[in-house]
C-alpha positions in Angstrom: -16.0 -7.5 22.8 -13.5 -4.8 21.8 -12.0 -4.6 18.4 -8.2 -5.0 18.1 -6.3 -1.9 16.9 -4.3 -2.3 13.7 -0.6 -2.8 14.3 1.6 0.2 13.4 3.9 -0.1 10.3 7.4 -1.3 11.0 10.5 -1.2 8.8 11.3 -4.5 7.0 7.8 -5.9 7.8 6.1 -8.0 5.1 2.9 -6.4 3.7 0.1 -7.3 1.3 -2.5 -5.2 -0.3 -3.5 -3.5 -3.5 -1.8 -0.8 -5.6 -3.9 0.7 -8.4 -6.3 -2.2 -7.8 -3.6 -4.8 -8.4 -2.7 -7.2 -5.6 0.8 -7.1 -4.3 3.1 -8.5 -1.6 6.3 -6.9 -0.5 8.5 -5.5 2.3 8.5 -2.1 3.9 11.8 -0.4 3.1 11.2 3.2 4.3 8.8 4.9 6.6 8.1 8.5 7.7 5.3 10.1 9.7 3.2 12.8 7.9 0.9 14.0 10.6 -1.7 11.2 11.3 -0.6 9.6 8.0 2.5 7.6 7.1 4.7 7.9 4.0 5.6 4.3 3.1 8.0 2.7 0.6 7.5 -0.9 -0.4 9.8 -3.2 -2.4 7.5 -5.6 -4.2 8.1 -9.4 -4.3 6.8 -9.5 -7.9 6.3 -6.5 -10.2 2.8 -5.0 -10.5 1.4 -3.8 -13.8 -0.4 -0.5 -13.2 -1.8 -0.2 -16.7 -5.1 -1.9 -17.7 -4.5 -1.8 -21.5 -3.4 -5.0 -23.3 -1.1 -3.2 -25.7 0.9 -1.3 -23.0 2.5 -2.1 -19.6 4.0 -0.2 -16.7 5.6 -2.7 -14.3 6.4 -1.4 -10.9 9.0 -3.1 -8.7 8.8 -0.5 -5.9 5.9 1.6 -4.8 5.6 4.7 -2.6 2.6 6.3 -1.1 0.9 8.0 1.9 -1.6 5.9 3.9 -3.7 6.7 6.9 -4.0 4.6 10.1 -6.5 2.4 8.3 -3.9 1.5 5.6 -5.7 3.4 2.8 -4.2 6.2 0.8 -6.2 9.5 0.7 -5.5 9.7 -3.0 -8.0 7.9 -5.2 -8.6 6.8 -8.7 -11.5 8.3 -10.7 -13.9 5.6 -9.4 -13.1 6.4 -5.7 -10.7 3.4 -5.1 -7.6 4.4 -3.0 -4.4 4.2 -5.0 -2.8 2.1 -2.2 -4.5 -0.2 0.2 -2.4 -2.1 2.8 -4.0 -5.0 4.6 -3.7 -4.1 8.3 -3.3 -7.1 10.6 -4.9 -6.6 14.1 -2.7 -6.8 17.0 
């Protein structure tokens, strides 16, 4: 039984995942190849708060990042979690 390869990213495609450990859904609005990685820009359906403190917020409506073929960004938080994780549907 062979494992299905992830579908490549496509402009205007809906996506789901996690940004700074917060769940999101949105649509891809820009793409650019960066070697084996992809620079991706996502317009979010609902804003994501990237701050974990109750007395402060930083709502993002749009996110940008670089992800590998697995949908994970090489950049990570101090606990080793990728900044951006995109759920990759199999094709």
